[in-house]
N, C-alpha and C positions, 0 to 999 in steps of 0.2 A: 491462904488457899489451906483446907485440909489434904491431909495426904490420902490419895486413895490406893495405892498402889503395892500390894504385899508380895513378895516373890514366893514366898509359900503358901498365897492365898490363890494362885492362878487358876487350880482345879476347878472351885466352884464359878468362877467369872465363865473359864472356856463351855462347862457343862449349860449353864443357862443361856450364853451363846449358841450351841447349837442348839436349843431348842426352839428361841426367838428368832435366829439368822433365816436369810434366804428370803426369799420374792413375796410368799404367801405366807410363812407362820404366822408371822405376827397380824396380818390382816384376818385369818382365821379366828385367832384367840381374841381382837379385836369385837367382830362381831358377834361371838358369843358369850363375850363378856357384855356386850350391850344390851342383846336380847334374849337372854339365858339358852333357849333351844331353836333351834333350827335343823329345817329339812335339808335335805343334799341341792335342790332346786333353789332353795332360797340363796343357801351358800352362795350357788355359782353364781344366781343372778346379783349377786350382790359386791360378787369380786370381778371387776372387770378385768378382762384377758386371759384368766383362767383358764385352759384348758381342762375338760373331764379327766383325762388323764393325772394331769397334775394333782388337781381336787383330791380324784380319790386316792394319791401317794400321799398327799401330805396330811391329809384326815386317819390314813392309817399309822403314819410314821410318830404323829401325836397320839393316837389311840395306843400303841408302842408304849410312848412315853409317859402314857396314865396323864396326861394334860386333857384329853377329849374324851370325852365315853360315847359310845355306839347303841343305840337303844333300835332293835328292831321287833316291828309289831308284825305278829303272823297276819295278815290280812291281802285281800285281792282290790287294787293294786299295793304291791310292799308299800307299807309305808318307814322309815329310819329318820331315826330324830337323834341328834348330835347336840350336845353341851358339853360344858367343863366339867370337868370333876374336881374334887377338893384339891387336889394340886395343881390343877389349872384355872382354877378360881384364885389361889395364892399369887397368880400373877396379874390379877385385876389391876393391884396397886401401881405395878411397874409401868403397866400400861396406862395408865391415868398419868403416872408423872410423864412420858413419853407425849401424850397429849399435851397436857399442860404446858411443858416446854416446848412443844409445838405451835399453841397458843401465844405464848410469851416471843417468839419469834419469828412470825410470820412477817 
């Protein structure tokens, strides 16, 4: 088995874990990776059990980390779309690897 851990390399792991950890972040990233662009209501509908407050909070946190971009269109009713940024798209391989692992181990 290949050695994976390097004591001096803990910071990148901790940073990545802070982005993808929690109950909802990876689900949001997964949905945006699969769909490209989604409106707030579409995200809420596809994440079972998430509250309005929690979804708003998680989207804002992912926006602050430059993982998710928020595009607001000035129209009535207001239209807001979310998508992965280039930095967020770099997580798609990780999401795919997690899906592959799950598929192999169900």
